C-alpha positions in Angstrom: 0.2 -0.1 0.1 1.0 3.4 -1.4 2.6 5.6 1.8 2.5 8.9 0.0 1.6 12.2 1.2 -2.2 11.9 0.2 -2.0 8.7 2.1 -5.6 8.3 3.8 -6.9 10.7 1.3 -10.1 8.8 -0.1 -11.2 10.2 -3.9 -14.1 9.1 -5.9 -13.4 9.2 -9.4 -16.0 9.9 -11.4 -14.3 10.9 -14.8 -13.8 9.5 -18.1 -10.9 9.5 -20.9 -7.8 11.5 -20.3 -8.4 14.9 -18.4 -9.7 13.6 -15.3 -8.1 10.1 -15.1 -4.7 11.9 -15.5 -5.6 14.1 -12.6 -6.9 11.1 -10.2 -4.0 8.9 -11.7 -2.0 11.8 -10.4 -3.6 11.7 -7.1 -3.4 7.9 -6.7 0.5 8.2 -7.6 0.6 10.6 -4.8 -0.9 8.0 -2.1 -4.8 8.6 -2.2 -7.0 5.8 -2.5 -8.7 6.5 -5.7 -12.1 4.4 -6.1 -13.1 4.6 -10.0 -16.6 4.4 -10.7 -17.8 2.8 -13.8 -20.8 2.1 -16.0 -21.3 -1.6 -15.4 -20.7 -3.3 -18.9 -18.9 -1.0 -20.5 -16.6 1.2 -18.3 -14.2 4.1 -19.1 -13.9 4.6 -22.8 -10.5 4.6 -22.4 -10.7 0.9 -21.9 -11.3 -0.1 -25.6 -9.5 2.9 -26.9 -6.2 1.2 -29.3 -3.3 0.1 -29.2 -4.2 -2.8 -27.1 -1.9 -4.0 -24.1 -1.1 -7.8 -23.3 -4.3 -7.7 -21.1 -6.7 -7.1 -23.7 -7.2 -3.5 -22.6 -6.0 0.0 -24.3 -2.7 1.9 -23.4 -4.7 4.9 -22.2 -6.6 2.7 -19.5 -3.2 0.8 -18.3 -1.8 4.3 -18.1 -4.3 6.3 -16.5 -5.8 3.4 -14.6 -3.0 2.5 -12.4 -3.0 2.5 -8.7 -6.9 2.7 -8.9 -9.7 0.5 -7.7 -12.9 0.0 -10.0 -16.5 -0.4 -8.9 -19.4 -0.5 -11.2 -22.2 1.2 -10.3 -25.8 2.1 -13.0 -26.2 6.0 -11.7 -29.6 5.6 -13.1 -31.2 3.4 -10.9 -32.0 3.5 -7.4 -29.8 1.0 -5.8 -26.9 2.6 -7.8 -27.3 6.3 -6.8 -27.6 4.9 -3.1 -24.1 3.1 -3.3 -22.8 5.9 -4.6 -24.0 8.3 -2.0 -23.0 5.8 0.7 -19.5 6.2 -1.0 -19.2 9.5 -1.6 -20.3 9.9 2.6 -17.2 8.0 3.3 -15.2 10.1 0.7 -12.8 12.9 1.1 -12.5 14.1 -2.7 -15.1 13.7 -5.9 -13.7 14.3 -9.2 -16.4 14.3 -11.9 -15.8 15.4 -15.7 -19.7 15.2 -16.9 -20.8 17.9 -18.7 -22.5 20.8 -16.4 -25.8 19.4 -15.2 -25.7 15.8 -15.8 -25.4 15.1 -12.1 -28.1 17.4 -11.5 -30.3 15.1 -13.9 -28.9 11.7 -12.1 -30.1 13.2 -8.7 -26.8 14.0 -7.6 -26.1 17.2 -7.8 -23.7 19.5 -6.1 -26.0 19.9 -3.4 -27.3 16.5 -2.8 -23.4 15.4 -2.6 -22.9 18.4 0.0 -25.7 16.9 2.5 -24.7 13.7 1.9 -21.1 14.4 3.3 -21.1 18.5 4.1 -17.0 17.7 4.5 -16.8 16.8 0.8 -14.5 18.5 -1.9 -15.6 18.5 -5.6 -13.3 19.3 -8.3 -15.4 19.2 -11.6 -13.7 19.3 -15.0 -15.6 20.9 -17.8 -14.9 22.1 -21.1 -15.9 25.4 -21.5 -17.0 26.3 -17.8 -19.7 25.6 -15.2 -22.3 27.6 -17.2 -21.5 26.4 -21.0 -22.5 22.7 -21.8 -21.0 22.4 -25.6 -18.9 19.3 -26.3 -15.4 19.5 -27.2 -12.1 17.8 -27.4 -9.1 19.2 -26.5 -8.4 20.8 -30.2 -11.6 23.0 -29.7 -10.7 23.9 -26.3 -6.7 25.1 -27.7 -8.9 26.7 -30.7 -11.2 28.7 -28.3 -8.0 29.8 -25.7 -6.3 31.4 -28.7 -3.3 28.8 -28.3 -3.7 27.2 -31.6 -3.6 30.7 -33.4 -0.3 30.9 -31.9 1.4 27.9 -33.2 2.2 27.3 -37.0 2.7 30.2 -39.2 -0.3 32.7 -39.9 -1.9 30.9 -42.9 -2.0 27.2 -41.4 -3.1 26.9 -37.6 -0.2 23.5 -36.4 -2.0 21.5 -34.2 0.2 20.7 -30.7 1.7 17.4 -30.5 0.1 16.7 -27.4 -3.3 17.5 -25.5 -2.3 20.8 -24.1 -5.9 21.8 -22.5 -6.7 18.0 -21.6 -3.2 18.1 -19.3 -3.0 21.3 -17.9 -6.8 21.3 -16.5 -5.6 17.5 -15.3 -3.0 19.5 -13.6 -5.1 22.5 -12.6 -7.7 19.9 -11.0 -5.0 18.8 -8.9 -4.2 22.0 -7.7 -7.4 22.6 -6.9 -8.0 19.5 -4.9 -5.0 20.1 -2.7 -6.4 23.7 -2.1 -9.6 22.6 -1.7 -8.6 19.9 1.2 -6.6 22.5 2.8 -9.5 25.0 2.8 -11.7 22.3 4.2 -9.0 21.8 7.1 -9.6 25.1 8.1 -13.2 25.8 7.4 -14.8 22.2 8.3 -16.4 22.5 5.1 -15.6 21.1 1.7 -15.8 23.6 -0.9 -17.2 23.0 -4.5 -14.7 24.2 -7.7 -15.0 24.2 -11.4 -11.7 24.0 -13.4 -12.4 24.7 -17.3 -10.2 23.2 -19.9 -10.3 26.2 -22.3 -9.4 28.5 -19.3 -6.7 25.5 -18.4 -5.1 26.2 -22.4 -5.3 29.8 -21.6 -3.1 29.6 -18.8 -0.2 28.1 -21.1 -0.3 31.7 -23.2 1.0 33.2 -20.3 3.7 35.5 -22.0 1.9 36.3 -25.4 -1.0 37.7 -23.1 0.9 39.6 -21.0 2.7 41.3 -24.1 -0.8 41.8 -25.4 -2.0 43.4 -22.3 0.5 45.9 -22.5 0.9 47.0 -26.0 -2.5 45.9 -27.3 -0.8 44.0 -30.6 -2.3 40.6 -31.4 0.3 38.2 -31.8 0.8 36.2 -34.8 1.8 32.6 -35.3 5.4 32.2 -36.1 6.5 35.6 -35.4 6.9 36.2 -31.9 9.5 35.5 -29.7 8.6 32.3 -28.7 6.8 30.7 -31.6 9.1 31.1 -34.8 10.2 35.0 -34.6 13.4 34.9 -32.9 16.7 32.6 -35.1 18.3 31.9 -32.0 14.8 30.3 -30.7 14.5 27.7 -33.3 15.0 24.2 -34.6 17.6 23.4 -37.3 17.9 20.4 -39.4 21.4 18.6 -39.0 23.4 17.0 -41.6 21.9 13.4 -40.5 18.3 14.6 -41.1 17.3 15.1 -37.0 17.2 18.1 -35.5 18.6 20.3 -32.8 16.5 23.0 -30.8 18.3 26.4 -29.7 17.2 28.4 -26.8 19.9 31.1 -26.7 17.8 34.1 -26.0 19.8 35.8 -23.7 23.0 37.8 -25.0 25.5 35.6 -22.8 24.2 32.3 -24.3 24.3 33.5 -28.1 27.5 34.6 -27.7 28.7 31.5 -26.6 27.3 29.2 -29.1 28.6 31.9 -31.9 32.1 30.9 -30.3 31.2 27.6 -30.2 30.5 27.0 -33.9 32.9 29.5 -34.9 30.7 32.4 -36.1 31.4 34.9 -33.5 30.1 37.5 -36.7 26.5 36.3 -36.0 26.4 38.1 -32.2 25.8 41.7 -34.0 22.3 39.8 -35.5 21.1 38.5 -32.3 18.2 40.3 -31.5 18.2 42.5 -34.6 14.5 42.2 -36.2 15.4 43.1 -39.5 18.0 40.2 -39.5 16.3 37.4 -38.5 16.1 35.8 -41.9 20.0 36.0 -42.4 20.6 34.8 -39.3 18.4 32.2 -40.0 19.6 31.0 -42.7 23.2 31.2 -41.6 22.6 29.3 -38.6 21.3 26.7 -40.8 23.7 26.2 -43.2 26.0 25.9 -39.9 24.1 23.2 -38.3 23.7 20.9 -41.5 27.5 20.1 -41.5 27.4 18.1 -38.6 24.9 15.1 -37.5 22.6 15.7 -34.4 24.4 14.0 -31.5 28.1 15.2 -33.2 26.7 18.9 -32.4 25.3 18.1 -28.6 28.8 16.7 -27.8 30.4 19.5 -29.8 28.2 21.9 -27.6 27.9 20.8 -24.2 30.7 22.4 -22.8 29.9 26.0 -24.6 26.7 25.9 -22.0 24.8 27.3 -24.9 21.1 26.0 -24.6 21.2 23.5 -27.3 19.4 20.5 -27.1 18.7 17.3 -29.3 15.4 16.9 -30.8 14.2 13.6 -29.4 11.6 11.1 -30.5 9.5 9.9 -28.1 11.2 6.3 -27.7 14.3 8.7 -27.1 12.9 10.3 -24.3 11.0 7.7 -22.8 14.7 5.8 -22.8 16.5 8.7 -20.9 13.9 10.3 -18.4 14.3 9.7 -15.1 10.7 10.0 -14.3 9.8 6.8 -16.7 9.5 3.6 -15.4 8.4 -0.1 -16.4 4.8 -0.6 -14.5 3.8 -4.2 -14.1 0.6 -4.8 -15.6 -2.0 -7.6 -14.1 -0.4 -10.3 -16.0 3.1 -10.0 -15.4 4.3 -8.1 -18.6 5.6 -4.6 -18.2 4.7 -1.0 -20.4 6.8 1.8 -20.2 5.1 4.6 -18.4 6.0 8.3 -17.2 5.7 9.0 -13.5 5.3 12.3 -11.7 7.7 14.8 -12.2 8.1 14.9 -8.2 10.8 13.7 -6.4 11.7 13.8 -2.8 15.0 14.7 -2.2 15.4 13.1 1.6 13.5 9.9 0.0 15.1 6.4 -0.2 16.1 5.7 -3.4 13.5 4.0 -5.4 9.8 4.6 -6.4 6.7 3.7 -4.7 5.2 2.5 -7.5 1.5 2.5 -7.9 -0.3 -0.7 -8.7 -1.5 -2.1 -12.2 -4.9 -0.6 -13.6 -7.5 -2.4 -12.4 -10.5 -4.6 -14.6 -13.7 -3.2 -14.8 -15.3 -3.1 -11.7 -12.7 -5.3 -9.8 -13.2 -4.0 -6.2 -16.8 -3.2 -6.3 -17.4 -6.5 -3.8 -14.4 -5.1 -1.4 -16.0 -1.5 -1.4 -19.0 -2.8 -0.7 -17.8 -4.7 1.9 -15.7 -2.3 3.5 -19.3 0.1 3.5 -21.1 -2.7 4.4 -23.7 -2.6 2.0 -25.6 -4.5 -0.4 -25.3 -5.1 -3.9 -25.8 -1.9 -6.0 
């Protein structure tokens, strides 16, 4: 059993797919007892999303479900609702990802849940906010948040390589849970928080949003400091077809880079708006002369903010937070853990258990609650 910082905290997980599943996965990794409530027969759609692991379940479920317990419960039935209310009455936290109004229609609105357990912390993940019931996915949320307009070029927005709204929203949900638990300890009552995925995506635009607030100029894709406008903050193709990422924003780093590549004359072009095209061409010509890893070795001693553009397999192999999680059938799956490490902890990782079978822990949880079948 986990002895992490959230040991003793019980979380009822009423979420589906990535955003809520990632948030409650993080809570489980931190030691919380996460009880995932799923529809009988089908469960979370992550279970059936390809590709499939050796257990026959989707890789997304094998990741997001780690360390959790699964119970099945039909919230549309009187018995299911009674079981669920019994469960939340003994819980500390409820996280849900339904559209606004769904729990109310089920007879399980936030007021009903608070009556069942006044100390229950409730965090709702919504796409656009607590009053907006539109359907959406990550691409819709980053589009509404203005983030999509900052990627690619002015003609064609580029899709992000991962789910920025979903994952930033998941992390904000974890922040909300931790803040709410602290608030409850202070006041005695469990607060209700909403985390909008669109608003979460907007928080990732902090730098261009701050500039907009000051000068009123709407930032354009491919032309700002951090989205392609600076040659010293860009990627370059190397002789072997792979790339390096150059982030030499400060003059000291760019000076070191120019010295290390034998082009000191480029220093004068560093932040000159009129000469960024010229600087980009000259840097591209230099980096095209050697392979990626050779450049990384050459520039390592220069301390000039250059890194290899790794593919995901390379990154997973090299990351200190990636680990081989053991699945229920004894096989393993490479997963990413939390990027939080206690410096005074013993070496090794407190690994969460494998993702559960659908309803695997229903009988156990019923026994703990002293309830009958849902």
